[in-house]
N, C-alpha and C positions, 0 to 999 in steps of 0.2 A: 515563522517562515525561515527555512535554512538559507544560509548565505551562499551565493553562487561562487564557484571556484574562480581564481584569477584568470585562467585561460578563457573561460566563458565571458567574463567581463571584458577582456580584451577583444574577443570576437564581437561583442555588442558595440564596443567603441568603433571598431572597423566598419560595422554595419551603419552606425550613425554617421560616420565620416562620408561613406558612400551616399547616404541620403542627402547630406549637405551638398555634395558635388552635383548630384542630380538636380537638386533644387536650384543651384547656381546656374547650371546649364539651361534649365527651364526658364529662369529669369532672363538670361541673355537671349534666348529664342523668342521670349515674349516681347522684349524690347525691340528686336529686329522686326518682328511682325507688326508692332505698333508704329515703327518708323518707316515702314514700307520697304525695308531692305530684304524682306523674306521673298522667296521665289513666288509663293502664293500666300495671300493673306489668310485665307481660310485654313490652309494646311498649317500655317504658323500658329494660329489660334488653337487648332486641334492638338498640335504637338505640345503647346504650353499646358493645356489642360491635362493631357496624358502625363506630362512630366511632373506636374503637381501631385497627381494621384500616385505616381510611382514613388516620389519622395516620401509621401505619407505612408505608403505601404512598407517602405524600407525602415522608416522610423518605428512603425508598429512592430516589425520583426525584431528590431534591436531591443525594444522594450520586452518582447517575449523572451529573448535570450537572457536578459537580466533576471527575469522572473523564473527562469528554468522551465519554460513551457515546451512540451515535446513537439507541438505543432510548428515551432519556430525553426527547427533544425533544417527541414527540407527547403523552406523559402530562403534561409540564409545561405545554404549551399548553392542553390540556383542563382542567387544574387552574385556570389563570387565567380561562378562560371560565366555569367553574362558580363560582369565587369572586366574579367580577364580577356574575353573575346573582343570587347570594345577597345580595351587598352592595346591589344596587339594590332588591331585595325588602325588605331591612331598612330602607333609607332611605324607601321608600314606607310602611313600617309605623311610621315615626317612631322607629326604634331607631338613632339617630345614633351611639351609643357603639360599636356593632358594625358598622354599615353603612359609615361613612366609612373606617375602617381597611381593610376588605375591598376597597372600591373602589380605594383608593390602592395597595394591594398588587397587585391585578389589573392596573391600568394600568402600574405599574412592572415587573411580571413580563413583560407583553407587550412593552414597550419594550426590555427587556434581552435577551429571547429573539430578537427580530427585529433586533437590532443586527448589523451585518456581521461583526464578529469572532466573535460567538456562532454565527452561521450557518455561517461557514467551519469553526469548530471542531467543530460537530455533524454537518455534512454531509461533512466530509473533503475539501473542495475545495482547501484549502491544501496538504494532504499530497499530493493527486493532482498539483497543479501542480509541486510540488518533485520528484515522481517522474518527471514528463515532461521535466525538464531534462536535456540530454545530459551524460553523464559525461565527464571529461577523457580525452584520447586515450591517456595512459599507463595509466589505470586501467580503461578500457572493456573489458569482457569478461574481466577477470582479477581473481582474488581477491587480497587483500593478501599479499605474499610469494610470489606465483606469477608465473611468466614469462608474458608475453603470447604469443598464438599466433604473432605475427610474429617475436618473438625466438626462440621455440622451433623455428620452422620453419627448416630448413637451406637455405642458398642452393644452387642447382644448380651442379654443377661447370662451371668455365669451359672453353670449347672452345679447343683449341690453334689458334694463328694459323697460316695457311699460310706456307710458306717465302717468302723474299724473291723478288720478281718474279712471284709467283703460280704458279710451277712446282711440280708435284708431284714428290716424290722418285722416282727411277727404280726400277722393279721389278727385283729380282734374277732373273737367268736361271738356270734349273735346268740342271745339267750333263747331257750326253748319256749314253747307255748306255755302261758301261765306265768311267765316271769321267773320261774324257779329253775335253778341249775341242778342237775343230778349230782349227788355226792361223788367226790373223786374216788376212783378205785372200785366202785360198786356198780354192778349192772343189774337191772331188773329182769327177772326170769320171764320168758315168753309164756303167755297163757296156753294151756293145753287146748288141743283142737276140740271144738264143741262147747267149751266153757267160756263163759263171759268173765271178763276181768272185773273184780269187785270195785265199785266206785268208791273213792276216798271221801 
């Protein structure tokens, strides 16, 4: 498994810190609901359950960033947007103790997620570029320990060269009937019309 870039690990740490803050706020809300300080007990319990689920979802997204999962990019960006909005709201409400850390975390999370190494790791562009590079000639199209198609293919049989001078070898003459060849240079006279040729 390839190692994630430093910017992506930093974004995962920001995501994990936001998960811890959500869990801390959830615990405080649960304590208020249990002690009766909440406006409505049922709503306090519901907010506590929702907060625990949200903290678990943020932690799962941080784990996905560490493992360079593509699905984790969109939830992480939405988390930074939500945290930034909540931080600005708390700053306007003069809750600097909660507002400033949330705004800082949101800005840092956006910067780390939009860093080029993080984008390449989450979108897979670096792996695609490595896969598009041509393989070496010796290893292209063949598995390790397997012969290449060119080596496995047999060369066609070489044709025999013609004889010297370009002449074709003389064809053998078939012997005449009876197995005897006529003497060289002599031709037998043709029989006269109406006369039979004497048998030998």
